[in-house]
DRENLUMLO-440683 format. One record per atom (N, C-alpha, C): atom name; x, y, z; residue number from 1. Coordinates in steps of 0.2 Angstrom, whole numbers, plus 5000, padded with zeros to 4 digits. Layout:
REM residues N
("CA", (X, Y, Z), NUM);
...
END
This chain:
REM residues 113
("N", (5003, 4994, 5000), 1);
("CA", (5002, 5001, 5002), 1);
("C", (5005, 5007, 5000), 1);
("N", (5003, 5011, 4995), 2);
("CA", (5006, 5017, 4997), 2);
("C", (5002, 5022, 4999), 2);
("N", (5006, 5026, 5002), 3);
("CA", (5003, 5033, 5005), 3);
("C", (5005, 5039, 5002), 3);
("N", (5000, 5043, 4999), 4);
("CA", (5000, 5046, 4996), 4);
("C", (5003, 5055, 5000), 4);
("N", (5009, 5057, 4996), 5);
("CA", (5013, 5062, 5000), 5);
("C", (5010, 5068, 4997), 5);
("N", (5010, 5074, 5000), 6);
("CA", (5008, 5080, 4997), 6);
("C", (5016, 5082, 4995), 6);
("N", (5016, 5084, 4986), 7);
("CA", (5021, 5088, 4985), 7);
("C", (5023, 5096, 4986), 7);
("N", (5028, 5097, 4982), 8);
("CA", (5028, 5104, 4985), 8);
("C", (5023, 5107, 4978), 8);
("N", (5024, 5114, 4981), 9);
("CA", (5020, 5118, 4977), 9);
("C", (5022, 5126, 4978), 9);
("N", (5021, 5132, 4972), 10);
("CA", (5024, 5139, 4974), 10);
("C", (5017, 5143, 4971), 10);
("N", (5017, 5148, 4974), 11);
("CA", (5011, 5151, 4973), 11);
("C", (5014, 5160, 4974), 11);
("N", (5012, 5164, 4973), 12);
("CA", (5014, 5172, 4973), 12);
("C", (5010, 5174, 4978), 12);
("N", (5009, 5179, 4985), 13);
("CA", (5006, 5183, 4987), 13);
("C", (5009, 5187, 4985), 13);
("N", (5004, 5193, 4981), 14);
("CA", (5008, 5201, 4984), 14);
("C", (5014, 5202, 4979), 14);
("N", (5020, 5204, 4983), 15);
("CA", (5027, 5204, 4977), 15);
("C", (5031, 5197, 4983), 15);
("N", (5028, 5194, 4984), 16);
("CA", (5031, 5189, 4988), 16);
("C", (5030, 5182, 4986), 16);
("N", (5035, 5179, 4984), 17);
("CA", (5035, 5170, 4983), 17);
("C", (5035, 5167, 4988), 17);
("N", (5033, 5161, 4988), 18);
("CA", (5030, 5155, 4994), 18);
("C", (5032, 5150, 4992), 18);
("N", (5035, 5146, 4993), 19);
("CA", (5038, 5139, 4992), 19);
("C", (5034, 5136, 4997), 19);
("N", (5031, 5128, 4996), 20);
("CA", (5027, 5124, 5001), 20);
("C", (5031, 5116, 4997), 20);
("N", (5032, 5115, 5003), 21);
("CA", (5037, 5109, 5002), 21);
("C", (5036, 5102, 5010), 21);
("N", (5036, 5097, 5008), 22);
("CA", (5033, 5093, 5015), 22);
("C", (5040, 5094, 5021), 22);
("N", (5035, 5093, 5026), 23);
("CA", (5041, 5093, 5030), 23);
("C", (5044, 5085, 5031), 23);
("N", (5051, 5085, 5031), 24);
("CA", (5053, 5079, 5034), 24);
("C", (5049, 5077, 5037), 24);
("N", (5049, 5070, 5036), 25);
("CA", (5045, 5063, 5042), 25);
("C", (5037, 5066, 5043), 25);
("N", (5034, 5067, 5037), 26);
("CA", (5029, 5071, 5041), 26);
("C", (5026, 5069, 5032), 26);
("N", (5021, 5068, 5031), 27);
("CA", (5015, 5067, 5026), 27);
("C", (5011, 5072, 5026), 27);
("N", (5008, 5075, 5028), 28);
("CA", (5002, 5081, 5025), 28);
("C", (5004, 5087, 5030), 28);
("N", (5008, 5090, 5033), 29);
("CA", (5011, 5096, 5034), 29);
("C", (5018, 5097, 5028), 29);
("N", (5016, 5105, 5028), 30);
("CA", (5019, 5108, 5023), 30);
("C", (5024, 5115, 5026), 30);
("N", (5030, 5117, 5025), 31);
("CA", (5031, 5120, 5026), 31);
("C", (5033, 5126, 5024), 31);
("N", (5033, 5133, 5022), 32);
("CA", (5029, 5137, 5016), 32);
("C", (5036, 5142, 5018), 32);
("N", (5040, 5143, 5014), 33);
("CA", (5046, 5147, 5015), 33);
("C", (5044, 5153, 5009), 33);
("N", (5045, 5157, 5012), 34);
("CA", (5043, 5166, 5011), 34);
("C", (5051, 5169, 5007), 34);
("N", (5050, 5171, 5001), 35);
("CA", (5056, 5174, 4999), 35);
("C", (5054, 5179, 4995), 35);
("N", (5057, 5185, 4996), 36);
("CA", (5056, 5191, 4990), 36);
("C", (5063, 5193, 4988), 36);
("N", (5060, 5195, 4981), 37);
("CA", (5068, 5195, 4976), 37);
("C", (5073, 5189, 4979), 37);
("N", (5072, 5184, 4976), 38);
("CA", (5074, 5179, 4979), 38);
("C", (5079, 5176, 4984), 38);
("N", (5075, 5183, 4991), 39);
("CA", (5079, 5180, 4996), 39);
("C", (5073, 5180, 5002), 39);
("N", (5078, 5173, 5006), 40);
("CA", (5071, 5169, 5009), 40);
("C", (5069, 5175, 5015), 40);
("N", (5064, 5176, 5017), 41);
("CA", (5064, 5181, 5024), 41);
("C", (5061, 5177, 5030), 41);
("N", (5058, 5173, 5025), 42);
("CA", (5058, 5166, 5033), 42);
("C", (5052, 5161, 5032), 42);
("N", (5050, 5155, 5036), 43);
("CA", (5047, 5150, 5036), 43);
("C", (5039, 5151, 5040), 43);
("N", (5035, 5146, 5038), 44);
("CA", (5028, 5147, 5041), 44);
("C", (5027, 5138, 5041), 44);
("N", (5023, 5136, 5044), 45);
("CA", (5019, 5130, 5046), 45);
("C", (5014, 5130, 5044), 45);
("N", (5010, 5135, 5043), 46);
("CA", (5004, 5138, 5043), 46);
("C", (5002, 5142, 5033), 46);
("N", (5000, 5142, 5033), 47);
("CA", (4997, 5146, 5025), 47);
("C", (4998, 5154, 5028), 47);
("N", (5006, 5158, 5023), 48);
("CA", (5006, 5164, 5026), 48);
("C", (5002, 5168, 5024), 48);
("N", (4997, 5175, 5025), 49);
("CA", (4993, 5181, 5023), 49);
("C", (5000, 5185, 5020), 49);
("N", (4998, 5190, 5017), 50);
("CA", (5003, 5195, 5014), 50);
("C", (5005, 5199, 5023), 50);
("N", (4999, 5202, 5025), 51);
("CA", (5003, 5204, 5032), 51);
("C", (5008, 5201, 5037), 51);
("N", (5008, 5193, 5035), 52);
("CA", (5013, 5189, 5037), 52);
("C", (5017, 5191, 5034), 52);
("N", (5018, 5190, 5028), 53);
("CA", (5026, 5191, 5023), 53);
("C", (5029, 5198, 5028), 53);
("N", (5023, 5204, 5027), 54);
("CA", (5027, 5211, 5028), 54);
("C", (5030, 5211, 5033), 54);
("N", (5027, 5205, 5038), 55);
("CA", (5028, 5206, 5047), 55);
("C", (5038, 5201, 5047), 55);
("N", (5036, 5198, 5043), 56);
("CA", (5043, 5195, 5042), 56);
("C", (5048, 5198, 5039), 56);
("N", (5044, 5204, 5033), 57);
("CA", (5050, 5207, 5031), 57);
("C", (5054, 5213, 5035), 57);
("N", (5051, 5214, 5039), 58);
("CA", (5052, 5221, 5042), 58);
("C", (5048, 5220, 5048), 58);
("N", (5051, 5216, 5054), 59);
("CA", (5050, 5213, 5060), 59);
("C", (5046, 5223, 5064), 59);
("N", (5044, 5224, 5069), 60);
("CA", (5042, 5226, 5072), 60);
("C", (5047, 5231, 5077), 60);
("N", (5050, 5235, 5079), 61);
("CA", (5053, 5237, 5084), 61);
("C", (5053, 5235, 5092), 61);
("N", (5059, 5232, 5095), 62);
("CA", (5057, 5230, 5102), 62);
("C", (5060, 5234, 5104), 62);
("N", (5058, 5237, 5111), 63);
("CA", (5062, 5240, 5115), 63);
("C", (5067, 5236, 5118), 63);
("N", (5070, 5242, 5120), 64);
("CA", (5077, 5240, 5125), 64);
("C", (5073, 5236, 5131), 64);
("N", (5077, 5231, 5135), 65);
("CA", (5076, 5228, 5140), 65);
("C", (5077, 5233, 5146), 65);
("N", (5073, 5232, 5150), 66);
("CA", (5075, 5238, 5157), 66);
("C", (5078, 5234, 5163), 66);
("N", (5083, 5237, 5163), 67);
("CA", (5086, 5233, 5170), 67);
("C", (5085, 5230, 5175), 67);
("N", (5085, 5227, 5180), 68);
("CA", (5081, 5226, 5185), 68);
("C", (5086, 5232, 5192), 68);
("N", (5082, 5234, 5196), 69);
("CA", (5083, 5239, 5199), 69);
("C", (5084, 5235, 5205), 69);
("N", (5092, 5235, 5208), 70);
("CA", (5090, 5230, 5213), 70);
("C", (5088, 5233, 5220), 70);
("N", (5089, 5240, 5220), 71);
("CA", (5089, 5244, 5226), 71);
("C", (5081, 5242, 5228), 71);
("N", (5075, 5244, 5223), 72);
("CA", (5068, 5242, 5224), 72);
("C", (5069, 5238, 5228), 72);
("N", (5062, 5237, 5232), 73);
("CA", (5062, 5231, 5237), 73);
("C", (5053, 5230, 5239), 73);
("N", (5051, 5230, 5234), 74);
("CA", (5045, 5231, 5234), 74);
("C", (5043, 5227, 5244), 74);
("N", (5036, 5231, 5247), 75);
("CA", (5036, 5228, 5252), 75);
("C", (5041, 5230, 5258), 75);
("N", (5045, 5235, 5255), 76);
("CA", (5048, 5237, 5263), 76);
("C", (5045, 5244, 5262), 76);
("N", (5046, 5248, 5267), 77);
("CA", (5045, 5254, 5268), 77);
("C", (5048, 5259, 5267), 77);
("N", (5048, 5264, 5264), 78);
("CA", (5054, 5271, 5263), 78);
("C", (5054, 5272, 5271), 78);
("N", (5058, 5276, 5271), 79);
("CA", (5061, 5280, 5276), 79);
("C", (5057, 5285, 5279), 79);
("N", (5055, 5289, 5275), 80);
("CA", (5051, 5295, 5280), 80);
("C", (5043, 5291, 5277), 80);
("N", (5041, 5285, 5278), 81);
("CA", (5035, 5282, 5277), 81);
("C", (5029, 5285, 5284), 81);
("N", (5023, 5284, 5284), 82);
("CA", (5020, 5287, 5289), 82);
("C", (5020, 5277, 5293), 82);
("N", (5019, 5278, 5302), 83);
("CA", (5017, 5269, 5300), 83);
("C", (5011, 5268, 5302), 83);
("N", (5011, 5262, 5303), 84);
("CA", (5004, 5256, 5299), 84);
("C", (4999, 5258, 5305), 84);
("N", (4993, 5260, 5300), 85);
("CA", (4990, 5264, 5306), 85);
("C", (4983, 5257, 5309), 85);
("N", (4982, 5258, 5315), 86);
("CA", (4981, 5254, 5320), 86);
("C", (4973, 5255, 5322), 86);
("N", (4969, 5249, 5318), 87);
("CA", (4961, 5251, 5318), 87);
("C", (4960, 5250, 5329), 87);
("N", (4954, 5255, 5330), 88);
("CA", (4952, 5255, 5335), 88);
("C", (4946, 5251, 5334), 88);
("N", (4940, 5249, 5341), 89);
("CA", (4936, 5245, 5339), 89);
("C", (4931, 5248, 5337), 89);
("N", (4930, 5253, 5338), 90);
("CA", (4923, 5257, 5335), 90);
("C", (4924, 5261, 5325), 90);
("N", (4930, 5259, 5325), 91);
("CA", (4931, 5260, 5316), 91);
("C", (4929, 5256, 5312), 91);
("N", (4928, 5257, 5305), 92);
("CA", (4924, 5251, 5302), 92);
("C", (4932, 5247, 5301), 92);
("N", (4930, 5242, 5300), 93);
("CA", (4935, 5237, 5297), 93);
("C", (4938, 5234, 5301), 93);
("N", (4937, 5235, 5308), 94);
("CA", (4941, 5231, 5314), 94);
("C", (4937, 5225, 5314), 94);
("N", (4940, 5220, 5319), 95);
("CA", (4939, 5213, 5317), 95);
("C", (4940, 5210, 5325), 95);
("N", (4933, 5210, 5327), 96);
("CA", (4934, 5208, 5337), 96);
("C", (4937, 5199, 5333), 96);
("N", (4938, 5198, 5340), 97);
("CA", (4939, 5189, 5341), 97);
("C", (4934, 5186, 5344), 97);
("N", (4934, 5179, 5340), 98);
("CA", (4928, 5176, 5342), 98);
("C", (4930, 5175, 5349), 98);
("N", (4922, 5175, 5351), 99);
("CA", (4921, 5172, 5361), 99);
("C", (4924, 5163, 5361), 99);
("N", (4926, 5162, 5364), 100);
("CA", (4927, 5154, 5367), 100);
("C", (4923, 5149, 5364), 100);
("N", (4916, 5152, 5365), 101);
("CA", (4909, 5145, 5366), 101);
("C", (4909, 5145, 5358), 101);
("N", (4912, 5148, 5352), 102);
("CA", (4909, 5148, 5347), 102);
("C", (4913, 5145, 5341), 102);
("N", (4912, 5139, 5340), 103);
("CA", (4917, 5134, 5332), 103);
("C", (4916, 5138, 5328), 103);
("N", (4920, 5137, 5323), 104);
("CA", (4918, 5137, 5316), 104);
("C", (4918, 5130, 5310), 104);
("N", (4921, 5125, 5315), 105);
("CA", (4922, 5121, 5312), 105);
("C", (4914, 5118, 5311), 105);
("N", (4910, 5120, 5311), 106);
("CA", (4903, 5115, 5311), 106);
("C", (4901, 5111, 5315), 106);
("N", (4906, 5109, 5320), 107);
("CA", (4903, 5104, 5326), 107);
("C", (4897, 5103, 5332), 107);
("N", (4897, 5112, 5331), 108);
("CA", (4896, 5115, 5337), 108);
("C", (4900, 5119, 5343), 108);
("N", (4899, 5118, 5348), 109);
("CA", (4902, 5119, 5355), 109);
("C", (4908, 5114, 5356), 109);
("N", (4914, 5117, 5360), 110);
("CA", (4921, 5111, 5361), 110);
("C", (4917, 5105, 5365), 110);
("N", (4912, 5107, 5371), 111);
("CA", (4909, 5105, 5376), 111);
("C", (4903, 5099, 5373), 111);
("N", (4902, 5099, 5368), 112);
("CA", (4898, 5096, 5364), 112);
("C", (4899, 5087, 5361), 112);
("N", (4903, 5087, 5362), 113);
("CA", (4905, 5081, 5359), 113);
("C", (4904, 5074, 5362), 113);
END
């Protein structure tokens, strides 16, 4: 039994020439190589569009990396920072501690077991 293998193909997208050839050790997948004026500018596994070809011809400018600033330590207060605010009982956001006879595990009071 012979298995059909997809062959080569050649087509143009705008000013770009695309050559489709079988990927080695694959029966159905194609590698699309894009050429501009007989110069290879890139390769894709999916069928390229004209915008893909333009992207391969002239990729966008990548900004330079920012150097990690070693002296910035998140979570550490600054020298002139105000001390943490302590909530009083009457302020919103204050939480009281639970009374000793209240249990949160759903089994009732500790002495009921």
